[in-house]
VEXPABA-835228 format. One record per residue (C-alpha): x, y negated, z negated; residue in one letter; residue number from 1. Coordinates in steps of 0.05 Angstrom, whole numbers, always signed. Each point is the difference from the previous one (the first is absolute). Layout:
! VEXPABA-835228
NODE|x|y|z|rest|nr
NODE|X|Y|Z|A|NUM;
...
! end
This chain:
! VEXPABA-835228
NODE|x|y|z|rest|nr
NODE|-4518|-2759|+2233|M|1;
NODE|-60|-40|+25|S|2;
NODE|-38|-52|-40|F|3;
NODE|-55|-18|+50|T|4;
NODE|-38|+33|+57|E|5;
NODE|+46|-35|+48|T|6;
NODE|+59|+30|-36|G|7;
NODE|-30|+70|+5|E|8;
NODE|+3|-4|+76|T|9;
NODE|+76|+0|-5|H|10;
NODE|+0|+69|-31|L|11;
NODE|-9|+27|+70|S|12;
NODE|+71|-24|+15|N|13;
NODE|+32|+46|-51|L|14;
NODE|+17|+56|+48|A|15;
NODE|+32|-48|+50|D|16;
NODE|+41|-34|-56|A|17;
NODE|+22|+68|-25|N|18;
NODE|+22|+24|+69|N|19;
NODE|+44|-62|+9|K|20;
NODE|+45|+28|-54|M|21;
NODE|+9|+68|+33|M|22;
NODE|+76|-3|-4|R|23;
NODE|-2|-9|-76|R|24;
NODE|-39|+64|-5|G|25;
NODE|+3|+47|+60|P|26;
NODE|-19|+62|-40|D|27;
NODE|-73|-17|-10|G|28;
NODE|-51|-54|-9|G|29;
NODE|-67|-5|-36|A|30;
NODE|-47|-50|-31|S|31;
NODE|-47|-6|-59|F|32;
NODE|-65|-40|+0|M|33;
NODE|-43|-16|-59|H|34;
NODE|-52|-54|+5|G|35;
NODE|+36|-66|+12|T|36;
NODE|+70|+29|-4|V|37;
NODE|+43|+36|+51|G|38;
NODE|+70|+29|-10|L|39;
NODE|+44|+27|+56|G|40;
NODE|+66|+38|-5|H|41;
NODE|+54|+24|+47|R|42;
NODE|+42|+58|-27|R|43;
NODE|+75|+12|+5|L|44;
NODE|+5|+67|-36|S|45;
NODE|+60|+3|-48|I|46;
NODE|-22|+32|-66|I|47;
NODE|-50|+57|+5|D|48;
NODE|-12|+1|+74|T|49;
NODE|-64|+42|-6|S|50;
NODE|-69|-27|+14|D|51;
NODE|-14|+0|-75|N|52;
NODE|+43|-63|-6|A|53;
NODE|-35|-38|+56|S|54;
NODE|-28|-69|-13|Q|55;
NODE|-45|-36|-14|P|56;
NODE|-3|+43|-63|M|57;
NODE|-59|-1|-48|T|58;
NODE|+1|+27|-71|D|59;
NODE|-47|+58|-20|P|60;
NODE|-51|-48|-31|S|61;
NODE|-7|-36|+66|G|62;
NODE|+10|-68|-33|R|63;
NODE|+72|-18|+20|Y|64;
NODE|+32|+2|+69|T|65;
NODE|+72|-15|+16|I|66;
NODE|+42|-17|+61|I|67;
NODE|+74|-1|-14|F|68;
NODE|+63|-18|+39|N|69;
NODE|+68|+18|-30|G|70;
NODE|+28|+49|-50|E|71;
NODE|-3|+9|-75|I|72;
NODE|+64|+37|-17|F|73;
NODE|-17|+16|-72|N|74;
NODE|-69|+27|+14|Y|75;
NODE|+15|+69|-27|Q|76;
NODE|+24|-28|-67|K|77;
NODE|-61|-45|-3|L|78;
NODE|-46|+59|+13|R|79;
NODE|+33|+41|-55|E|80;
NODE|-2|-57|-50|K|81;
NODE|-70|-28|+10|Y|82;
NODE|-38|+62|+24|F|83;
NODE|+32|+59|-36|P|84;
NODE|-65|+39|-4|D|85;
NODE|-28|-16|+69|K|86;
NODE|+3|+62|+43|G|87;
NODE|-47|-15|+57|D|88;
NODE|+46|-40|+45|W|89;
NODE|-24|-2|+72|H|90;
NODE|+69|-13|+29|S|91;
NODE|+74|-5|-17|Q|92;
NODE|+3|-72|+22|S|93;
NODE|+22|-64|-35|D|94;
NODE|-64|-32|+27|T|95;
NODE|-45|+43|-44|E|96;
NODE|+42|-14|-61|V|97;
NODE|-2|-75|+14|L|98;
NODE|-75|+2|+8|L|99;
NODE|-12|+35|-67|H|100;
NODE|+52|-43|-35|L|101;
NODE|-37|-62|+22|F|102;
NODE|-67|+29|-23|I|103;
NODE|+31|+12|-68|K|104;
NODE|+41|-64|-9|L|105;
NODE|-25|-50|+53|K|106;
NODE|+53|-54|+14|E|107;
NODE|+41|+24|-59|N|108;
NODE|+23|+58|+43|C|109;
NODE|+42|-47|+44|L|110;
NODE|+61|-8|-46|P|111;
NODE|+5|+76|-5|L|112;
NODE|+10|+10|+75|L|113;
NODE|+69|+12|+28|S|114;
NODE|-1|-8|+75|G|115;
NODE|-26|-46|+55|F|116;
NODE|-72|-9|+16|F|117;
NODE|-60|-38|+25|A|118;
NODE|-66|+30|-20|F|119;
NODE|-74|-16|-6|A|120;
NODE|-52|+35|-45|I|121;
NODE|-74|-12|+6|Y|122;
NODE|-46|+9|-61|D|123;
NODE|-69|+10|+30|N|124;
NODE|-34|-5|-68|Q|125;
NODE|+28|-69|-16|Q|126;
NODE|+5|-17|+75|Q|127;
NODE|+71|-24|-11|E|128;
NODE|+60|+7|+44|L|129;
NODE|+69|+2|-32|F|130;
NODE|+64|-11|+41|L|131;
NODE|+73|+4|-24|A|132;
NODE|+68|-10|+31|R|133;
NODE|+66|+27|-26|D|134;
NODE|+49|-42|-41|R|135;
NODE|+44|-24|+56|F|136;
NODE|-49|+2|+58|G|137;
NODE|+28|+58|+41|K|138;
NODE|-70|+15|+25|K|139;
NODE|-43|-57|+27|P|140;
NODE|-72|-21|-11|I|141;
NODE|-29|-54|+46|H|142;
NODE|-69|-25|-17|Y|143;
NODE|-53|-50|+21|T|144;
NODE|-61|-25|-37|K|145;
NODE|-59|-43|+18|N|146;
NODE|-72|-7|-23|E|147;
NODE|-21|+61|+40|D|148;
NODE|+54|+52|-13|Y|149;
NODE|+68|+20|-27|F|150;
NODE|+46|+42|+43|A|151;
NODE|+71|+26|-11|F|152;
NODE|+51|+41|+38|A|153;
NODE|+73|+20|+2|S|154;
NODE|+9|-38|+65|E|155;
NODE|-28|-65|+28|L|156;
NODE|-20|+34|+66|K|157;
NODE|-51|+41|-38|A|158;
NODE|-31|-62|-32|L|159;
NODE|-7|-32|+68|L|160;
NODE|-52|+54|+16|A|161;
NODE|-46|-39|-48|Y|162;
NODE|-1|-63|+42|D|163;
NODE|+45|-39|-46|V|164;
NODE|+4|-70|+29|P|165;
NODE|+64|-8|+40|K|166;
NODE|+19|-65|-32|K|167;
NODE|+74|-14|-8|L|168;
NODE|+28|-16|-68|N|169;
NODE|+45|-57|+21|H|170;
NODE|+35|-3|-67|T|171;
NODE|+20|+73|+10|S|172;
NODE|+23|-16|+70|L|173;
NODE|+51|-52|-26|V|174;
NODE|+26|+50|-51|Q|175;
NODE|+4|+54|+53|Y|176;
NODE|+43|-45|+43|L|177;
NODE|+46|-14|-59|Q|178;
NODE|+8|+72|-26|F|179;
NODE|-22|+44|+59|N|180;
NODE|-52|+31|-47|Y|181;
NODE|-61|-25|-39|I|182;
NODE|+6|-5|-76|P|183;
NODE|-54|+38|-35|Q|184;
NODE|-56|-5|-22|P|185;
NODE|-15|-42|+62|S|186;
NODE|-10|+28|+70|S|187;
NODE|+1|-30|+69|I|188;
NODE|-77|-5|-2|L|189;
NODE|-36|-49|-46|E|190;
NODE|-52|+51|-20|G|191;
NODE|+48|+56|-19|V|192;
NODE|+44|+9|-61|R|193;
NODE|+43|+55|-30|K|194;
NODE|-10|+28|-69|L|195;
NODE|+62|-19|-40|E|196;
NODE|+49|+53|-22|A|197;
NODE|-12|+26|-70|G|198;
NODE|-72|-23|+0|H|199;
NODE|-69|+31|+2|Y|200;
NODE|-65|-27|+28|L|201;
NODE|-70|+14|-26|L|202;
NODE|-60|-19|+42|I|203;
NODE|-76|+8|-1|S|204;
NODE|-55|-45|+23|K|205;
NODE|+9|-45|-61|N|206;
NODE|+73|+12|-18|V|207;
NODE|+65|-17|+36|F|208;
NODE|+62|+1|-42|E|209;
NODE|+74|+12|+12|I|210;
NODE|+46|+15|-58|K|211;
NODE|+73|+21|-8|P|212;
NODE|+19|+64|-35|Y|213;
NODE|+75|-5|+10|Y|214;
NODE|+49|-57|-8|E|215;
NODE|+75|+1|+13|L|216;
NODE|+36|-16|-65|K|217;
NODE|+65|-35|+15|W|218;
NODE|+9|-51|-56|K|219;
NODE|+18|+50|-55|H|220;
NODE|+71|+24|+12|T|221;
NODE|+26|+59|-41|D|222;
NODE|+70|-20|-21|H|223;
NODE|+7|+60|-47|S|224;
NODE|+13|+50|+55|I|225;
NODE|+72|+6|+23|S|226;
NODE|+18|+3|+74|Y|227;
NODE|+20|+73|-4|D|228;
NODE|-65|+17|-35|Q|229;
NODE|-39|-38|+53|A|230;
NODE|+36|+38|+56|C|231;
NODE|-18|+66|-33|S|232;
NODE|-72|-19|-9|K|233;
NODE|-7|-25|+71|L|234;
NODE|+28|+66|+25|E|235;
NODE|-51|+38|-41|M|236;
NODE|-59|-44|+21|L|237;
NODE|+18|+3|+73|M|238;
NODE|+10|+75|-2|D|239;
NODE|-69|+8|-31|D|240;
NODE|-30|-48|+51|S|241;
NODE|+29|+38|+59|V|242;
NODE|-20|+67|-30|R|243;
NODE|-73|-22|-7|K|244;
NODE|-1|-23|+72|R|245;
NODE|+21|+67|+27|L|246;
NODE|-69|+29|-14|I|247;
NODE|-34|+16|+66|S|248;
NODE|-38|+56|+35|D|249;
NODE|+26|-22|+68|V|250;
NODE|+71|-8|+28|P|251;
NODE|+41|-54|-34|L|252;
NODE|+65|-37|+14|G|253;
NODE|+38|-65|-13|A|254;
NODE|+24|-60|+40|F|255;
NODE|+76|-6|-3|L|256;
NODE|+25|-67|+26|S|257;
NODE|+71|+4|-26|G|258;
NODE|-12|-54|-52|G|259;
NODE|+6|+10|-75|I|260;
NODE|-75|+3|-15|D|261;
NODE|-21|+55|+49|S|262;
NODE|+64|+38|-15|S|263;
NODE|-17|+0|-75|V|264;
NODE|-69|+28|+16|I|265;
NODE|+29|+55|+44|V|266;
NODE|+53|+18|-52|A|267;
NODE|-52|+6|-55|L|268;
NODE|-51|+37|+43|A|269;
NODE|+53|+50|+19|S|270;
NODE|+7|+19|-74|Q|271;
NODE|-72|+26|+3|H|272;
NODE|-7|+29|+69|T|273;
NODE|+47|+37|+46|K|274;
NODE|+14|-24|+71|H|275;
NODE|-42|-63|-5|L|276;
NODE|-23|-27|+67|N|277;
NODE|+33|-68|+12|T|278;
NODE|-8|-49|+58|F|279;
NODE|+41|-58|+26|S|280;
NODE|-7|-47|+58|I|281;
NODE|+61|-19|+42|G|282;
NODE|+12|-56|+50|Y|283;
NODE|+34|+33|+59|A|284;
NODE|+9|-65|+38|D|285;
NODE|+16|-45|-59|N|286;
NODE|+55|+25|-47|P|287;
NODE|-3|-64|-42|F|288;
NODE|-68|+22|-26|F|289;
NODE|+15|+74|-6|D|290;
NODE|+11|+31|-70|E|291;
NODE|-8|+73|+16|T|292;
NODE|+73|+14|-17|Y|293;
NODE|-16|-13|-73|Y|294;
NODE|-65|+38|+2|A|295;
NODE|+37|+60|+28|N|296;
NODE|+49|-2|-58|L|297;
NODE|-57|+6|-50|V|298;
NODE|-36|+54|+41|A|299;
NODE|+64|+41|+4|K|300;
NODE|+14|-7|-75|R|301;
NODE|-69|+26|-18|Y|302;
NODE|-8|+48|+59|Q|303;
NODE|-66|-29|+20|T|304;
NODE|-37|+21|+62|N|305;
NODE|+19|-66|+33|H|306;
NODE|-28|-29|+64|T|307;
NODE|+28|-63|+33|V|308;
NODE|-44|-35|+51|F|309;
NODE|+54|-34|+41|S|310;
NODE|-40|-47|+43|L|311;
NODE|+17|-45|+59|S|312;
NODE|-31|-67|+11|N|313;
NODE|-49|+34|+47|H|314;
NODE|-27|+44|-57|H|315;
NODE|-11|-61|-44|F|316;
NODE|-32|-43|+54|L|317;
NODE|-50|+53|+22|E|318;
NODE|-33|-3|-69|H|319;
NODE|-8|-75|-6|I|320;
NODE|-67|-4|+35|N|321;
NODE|-27|+56|-44|N|322;
NODE|+23|-39|-62|I|323;
NODE|-32|-64|+24|L|324;
NODE|-65|+37|+16|A|325;
NODE|-4|+30|-70|Y|326;
NODE|+13|-65|-39|I|327;
NODE|-68|-27|-20|D|328;
NODE|+26|-61|-38|E|329;
NODE|+62|-40|+22|P|330;
NODE|+61|+31|-32|F|331;
NODE|+68|-15|+31|A|332;
NODE|+54|+30|-43|D|333;
NODE|+40|+28|+58|S|334;
NODE|+26|+58|-42|S|335;
NODE|-71|+28|+8|A|336;
NODE|+24|+23|+69|I|337;
NODE|+52|+50|-25|P|338;
NODE|-46|+18|-58|E|339;
NODE|-54|+19|+51|Y|340;
NODE|+49|+39|+43|I|341;
NODE|+31|+37|-59|L|342;
NODE|-70|+18|-24|S|343;
NODE|-20|+22|+70|F|344;
NODE|+57|+49|+7|Y|345;
NODE|-1|+22|-73|T|346;
NODE|-74|+18|+5|R|347;
NODE|+17|+53|+52|K|348;
NODE|+35|+38|-56|H|349;
NODE|-34|-18|-67|V|350;
NODE|-62|-33|-28|T|351;
NODE|+32|-33|-61|V|352;
NODE|+65|-39|-5|A|353;
NODE|+37|-29|-60|L|354;
NODE|+32|-68|+10|S|355;
NODE|+45|-49|-37|G|356;
NODE|-49|-58|+5|D|357;
NODE|-2|-47|-60|G|358;
NODE|+72|+8|-23|G|359;
NODE|+22|-68|+25|D|360;
NODE|-58|-39|-30|E|361;
NODE|+3|+36|-68|V|362;
NODE|+75|+2|-9|F|363;
NODE|+24|-63|+36|A|364;
NODE|+28|+28|+65|G|365;
NODE|-10|-57|+49|Y|366;
NODE|+53|-50|+22|N|367;
NODE|-46|-56|-23|K|368;
NODE|+4|+28|-71|H|369;
NODE|+76|-7|+0|G|370;
NODE|-6|-70|+31|A|371;
NODE|-52|-21|-52|E|372;
NODE|+45|+24|-57|L|373;
NODE|+59|-40|+26|R|374;
NODE|-42|-63|+7|I|375;
NODE|-28|+6|-71|R|376;
NODE|+71|+8|-26|Q|377;
NODE|+16|-69|+29|K|378;
NODE|+72|+16|+18|G|379;
NODE|+52|-39|+40|F|380;
NODE|-10|+45|+61|L|381;
NODE|-72|-23|+4|N|382;
NODE|+21|-72|+7|R|383;
NODE|+47|+17|+57|I|384;
NODE|-51|+42|+37|L|385;
NODE|-54|-53|-10|K|386;
NODE|+46|-56|+25|A|387;
NODE|+16|+41|+62|G|388;
NODE|-72|+4|+24|Q|389;
NODE|+10|-48|+59|P|390;
NODE|+54|+47|+26|I|391;
NODE|-38|+65|-13|W|392;
NODE|-61|-27|+37|K|393;
NODE|+38|-10|+66|I|394;
NODE|+35|+68|-1|L|395;
NODE|-32|+55|+43|P|396;
NODE|-51|+38|-42|Q|397;
NODE|-37|+65|+12|S|398;
NODE|-10|+69|-33|R|399;
NODE|+31|+35|+60|N|400;
NODE|+73|+0|-20|K|401;
NODE|+39|-1|-65|K|402;
NODE|+32|-68|+12|S|403;
NODE|-64|-37|+22|T|404;
NODE|-40|+32|-56|N|405;
NODE|+52|-25|-50|F|406;
NODE|-7|-71|+27|F|407;
NODE|-76|+7|-4|R|408;
NODE|+5|+21|-73|Q|409;
NODE|+47|-57|-16|L|410;
NODE|-48|-50|+29|S|411;
NODE|-60|+28|-38|R|412;
NODE|+40|+1|-65|F|413;
NODE|+21|-72|+8|A|414;
NODE|-71|-21|+17|E|415;
NODE|-29|+38|-59|G|416;
NODE|+52|-28|-49|A|417;
NODE|-28|-69|+11|K|418;
NODE|-71|+20|-21|L|419;
NODE|-31|+13|-68|D|420;
NODE|-12|+73|-19|V|421;
NODE|-72|+4|+24|K|422;
NODE|+12|-34|+67|E|423;
NODE|+63|+41|+10|R|424;
NODE|-38|+65|-10|Y|425;
NODE|-55|-23|+48|W|426;
NODE|+52|-18|+52|R|427;
NODE|+40|+63|-6|W|428;
NODE|-62|+44|+0|A|429;
NODE|-17|-24|+70|G|430;
NODE|+28|-15|+68|F|431;
NODE|-30|-70|+9|L|432;
NODE|-11|-59|-44|T|433;
NODE|-72|-23|-9|E|434;
NODE|+13|-58|+48|Q|435;
NODE|+30|+46|+52|Q|436;
NODE|-61|+45|-4|A|437;
NODE|-47|-59|+7|L|438;
NODE|+39|-25|+60|N|439;
NODE|-19|+63|+38|L|440;
NODE|-75|-17|-7|L|441;
NODE|-43|-47|+40|T|442;
NODE|-29|-62|-36|P|443;
NODE|-69|+32|+4|E|444;
NODE|+25|+63|-35|T|445;
NODE|+37|-40|-54|K|446;
NODE|-64|-38|-15|A|447;
NODE|-33|+65|-22|K|448;
NODE|+53|+18|-52|I|449;
NODE|-23|-4|-73|D|450;
NODE|+60|-33|-31|S|451;
NODE|-28|+7|-70|V|452;
NODE|-8|+75|+9|A|453;
NODE|+70|+4|+28|F|454;
NODE|+30|-38|-58|D|455;
NODE|-39|+41|-51|N|456;
NODE|+22|+67|+28|Q|457;
NODE|+72|-24|+5|K|458;
NODE|-4|-22|-73|K|459;
NODE|-28|+68|-20|D|460;
NODE|+55|+38|+36|I|461;
NODE|+56|-42|-30|L|462;
NODE|-29|-5|-70|Q|463;
NODE|+52|+45|-33|Y|464;
NODE|+63|-33|+27|L|465;
NODE|+46|-38|-48|R|466;
NODE|+71|-24|+6|D|467;
NODE|+42|+43|-47|D|468;
NODE|+52|+55|+10|E|469;
NODE|-51|+56|-9|S|470;
NODE|-27|+23|+67|L|471;
NODE|-60|+37|-28|E|472;
NODE|-46|-57|+21|D|473;
NODE|+26|+7|+71|L|474;
NODE|-9|+75|+1|L|475;
NODE|-70|-5|-29|A|476;
NODE|-17|-49|+56|T|477;
NODE|+29|+48|+51|D|478;
NODE|-44|+55|-27|I|479;
NODE|-63|-42|+7|S|480;
NODE|+17|-31|+68|L|481;
NODE|+53|+36|+41|V|482;
NODE|-12|+72|-24|L|483;
NODE|-76|-6|+0|L|484;
NODE|-13|-39|+63|S|485;
NODE|+59|+20|+44|D|486;
NODE|+37|+64|-18|M|487;
NODE|-59|+42|-23|L|488;
NODE|-45|-25|+55|V|489;
NODE|+53|+20|+51|K|490;
NODE|+9|+70|-28|V|491;
NODE|-74|+13|-9|D|492;
NODE|-20|-27|+67|L|493;
NODE|+54|+34|+42|M|494;
NODE|-2|+67|-36|S|495;
NODE|-76|+3|+2|M|496;
NODE|+2|-16|+74|A|497;
NODE|+34|+67|+5|N|498;
NODE|-40|+37|-53|S|499;
NODE|+61|+6|-45|L|500;
NODE|-2|-10|-75|E|501;
NODE|+60|-36|-29|V|502;
NODE|+17|+4|-75|R|503;
NODE|+46|-49|-35|S|504;
NODE|+33|+26|-64|P|505;
NODE|+31|-68|-16|F|506;
NODE|-71|-27|-9|L|507;
NODE|-20|+48|-55|D|508;
NODE|-28|-48|-52|H|509;
NODE|+45|+30|-55|E|510;
NODE|+61|-15|+43|V|511;
NODE|-23|-71|+15|V|512;
NODE|-19|-15|-72|D|513;
NODE|+68|+26|-23|F|514;
NODE|+37|-42|+52|A|515;
NODE|-35|-63|-23|F|516;
NODE|+18|+13|-72|S|517;
NODE|+74|-2|+15|L|518;
NODE|+47|-60|-2|P|519;
NODE|+13|-31|+68|T|520;
NODE|+74|+15|-5|C|521;
NODE|-16|+75|+2|Y|522;
NODE|-29|-10|+69|K|523;
NODE|+42|-53|+33|I|524;
NODE|+64|-39|-9|N|525;
NODE|+46|-40|+45|N|526;
NODE|+33|+62|+29|S|527;
NODE|-57|+51|+4|M|528;
NODE|-74|+1|+16|K|529;
NODE|-44|+56|-25|K|530;
NODE|+56|+16|-49|K|531;
NODE|-35|+49|-46|I|532;
NODE|-27|+41|+59|V|533;
NODE|+69|+4|+31|Q|534;
NODE|+34|+19|-65|D|535;
NODE|-53|+48|-25|S|536;
NODE|+3|+43|+63|F|537;
NODE|+73|-9|+19|R|538;
NODE|+15|+72|-16|K|539;
NODE|-55|+23|+47|Y|540;
NODE|+21|-39|+62|L|541;
NODE|+58|-1|+50|P|542;
NODE|+50|-54|-16|V|543;
NODE|-6|-28|+71|E|544;
NODE|-69|-27|-18|L|545;
NODE|+30|-50|-48|Y|546;
NODE|+34|-67|+13|N|547;
NODE|-31|-13|+68|R|548;
NODE|-47|-56|+19|P|549;
NODE|-75|+10|-5|K|550;
NODE|-30|+9|+69|H|551;
NODE|-74|+8|-6|G|552;
NODE|-49|+33|+47|F|553;
NODE|+12|-48|+58|E|554;
NODE|-5|+4|+75|I|555;
NODE|+34|-37|+58|P|556;
NODE|-62|-42|+14|L|557;
NODE|+39|-60|+26|L|558;
NODE|+34|+43|+53|D|559;
NODE|-66|+31|+20|W|560;
NODE|-33|-68|+9|F|561;
NODE|+57|-22|+45|R|562;
NODE|-4|+63|+42|K|563;
NODE|-53|+54|-3|E|564;
NODE|-55|-41|-35|L|565;
NODE|+11|-65|+37|R|566;
NODE|-65|+8|+39|S|567;
NODE|-40|-1|-66|M|568;
NODE|+26|-71|-10|I|569;
NODE|-1|-28|+69|T|570;
NODE|-58|+34|+33|G|571;
NODE|-47|+30|-51|D|572;
NODE|-28|-24|-67|V|573;
NODE|+47|-59|-6|L|574;
NODE|-9|-30|+69|N|575;
NODE|-18|-73|+1|D|576;
NODE|-69|+8|+32|N|577;
NODE|-25|+50|-51|F|578;
NODE|+26|-42|-59|I|579;
NODE|-32|-63|+28|S|580;
NODE|-68|+34|+13|E|581;
NODE|+1|+32|-70|Q|582;
NODE|+11|-67|-34|G|583;
NODE|+32|+25|-64|I|584;
NODE|+74|-11|+13|F|585;
NODE|+35|-62|+27|D|586;
NODE|+26|+17|+69|T|587;
NODE|+61|-46|-3|R|588;
NODE|+22|+27|-68|S|589;
NODE|-5|+72|+25|V|590;
NODE|+41|-19|+61|Q|591;
NODE|+54|-30|-45|Q|592;
NODE|+0|+64|-42|L|593;
NODE|+10|+43|+62|K|594;
NODE|+56|-45|+23|A|595;
NODE|+34|+9|-68|K|596;
NODE|-8|+75|+6|L|597;
NODE|+39|+0|+65|F|598;
NODE|+53|-49|-24|S|599;
NODE|+69|+14|-29|N|600;
NODE|-26|-16|-70|N|601;
NODE|-66|+38|-8|P|602;
NODE|+0|+4|-76|G|603;
NODE|-64|+36|-21|D|604;
NODE|-39|-21|+62|A|605;
NODE|-11|+73|+19|H|606;
NODE|-39|+12|-65|A|607;
NODE|-48|-57|+14|T|608;
NODE|-8|+20|+73|V|609;
NODE|-18|+70|-24|W|610;
NODE|-50|-30|-49|A|611;
NODE|-33|-37|+58|L|612;
NODE|-1|+62|+44|I|613;
NODE|-33|+40|-56|V|614;
NODE|-52|-54|-13|F|615;
NODE|-16|-9|+74|Q|616;
NODE|-7|+75|+11|S|617;
NODE|-46|+4|-61|W|618;
NODE|-40|-59|+26|W|619;
NODE|-10|+33|+68|K|620;
NODE|-20|+66|-33|N|621;
NODE|-50|-28|-50|Y|622;
NODE|-22|-69|+24|F|623;
NODE|-2|+5|+76|N|624;
! end
């Protein structure tokens, strides 16, 4: 949307911006132009694959035009309820229902939607553009605004077609080094932001407003529901959530990692479809990281059409350059690598995949949740572990083996136990302390950091945390930080890089709202994390899935850096000459980090080395 004659010249960049998102929509692309507004869309055909459902889509009056990314799973019910007498539907798509629902109800339609989405609707009579993002931010909206124009896109690379100034947001850089991702709504560029989850944006020449339409309610616990009743209701809600997400006009399947969450999804989906397609990824050269044994148990029980991609290190490593080339904003959660590869191979069989994403954040499934509960209980064991920190720090630590990972967790627990609840969360959410992140930067780079902006964003992120035995504040913070800016970014980015749609039944808003109405003890206690999920679906799952340590979607990155990927560290983007010429990172600090990586006590050095590799590759792709 342009505001001046200068802004109108940028409309010519629409086709180029649209083409940069080809992988998000390989099935078609088109644009809409009306005066000072241009809308572009890339299509991944899922529901109603005919041309009648193509976008941009304009209503019969010619006044409203929509572009829409995502799925509305209850669109048929909404069509029956709100348009019972309308017979002249142009398509059988959820897009057309969403367009007419907005025309009828405007922003009041948003709470009615069950699904995940990012969409924009232009009203050419009022000359207003309306954008909305789903409740938990599964689908992204990046935007930039200046005196000449407003532009938005699903990916940053598309916005860069509009000559957005390539000016680093140094506050975001520090946070990236701490977490390996950038907390939303900020981005790596000063002039670009992300629309917040559960918000809508209205813009015209004279109006720019952003408002929430959804808020997670976690302070009103329902103590009237018994644990058995809660288990039954969760089973019902999850079954309904999975059933809704099976709607598709193209081949559909499910990821099956061998963990509880994906196994629950497969078990429930198998109640509604025969011989479900399921997909697992195996580590042929690294048994420590391989969980396909457990996935096979579930697949056998439900007689799914199961495919295991058992991959050697060579298969993983051959994809890394493709991943680095696709990332258009630094993002260094290393589990994006297996996510990309699983999506790459799965896409050869199906276009839609169900996943277990969100279960850990919503139902307290991470090790840090158990650690936080113990610290808040202030028991005798805490004092022993805290006192032992000098010992834990000198023991060999890494994620590569069971013993060294245990020592790493002991050290982090003891460190966190000495901090208050907010600083502990901030420390455990990241790999580096703020000071460690700053130490990686040159004095010139540090001078450009806006410390006030950093402190304010940190304060906003941590605003819910309080020191009591309820962990709902912690889970709410995980939803707004870890889920939004890490987990969902990873899934969206890596699946869309392979033109695969991923649906997450655990993130149905009715499931999430129900979870946050329950007492903490229904979700976690000293002996079990994700308790209600495990108990509610125990009858569905093989007994072998229980009473084993949580593994996560990890990769042997440390081994790779010491062997196959060593050249990336010593002779490529992390070589001393390039770092010195670039002037962002302190050469000596990077040298010390690399020395730690190759030492007998690497800790989490591999995670920070990967963050630097990702940033440097991004820098070369977009700044050089």
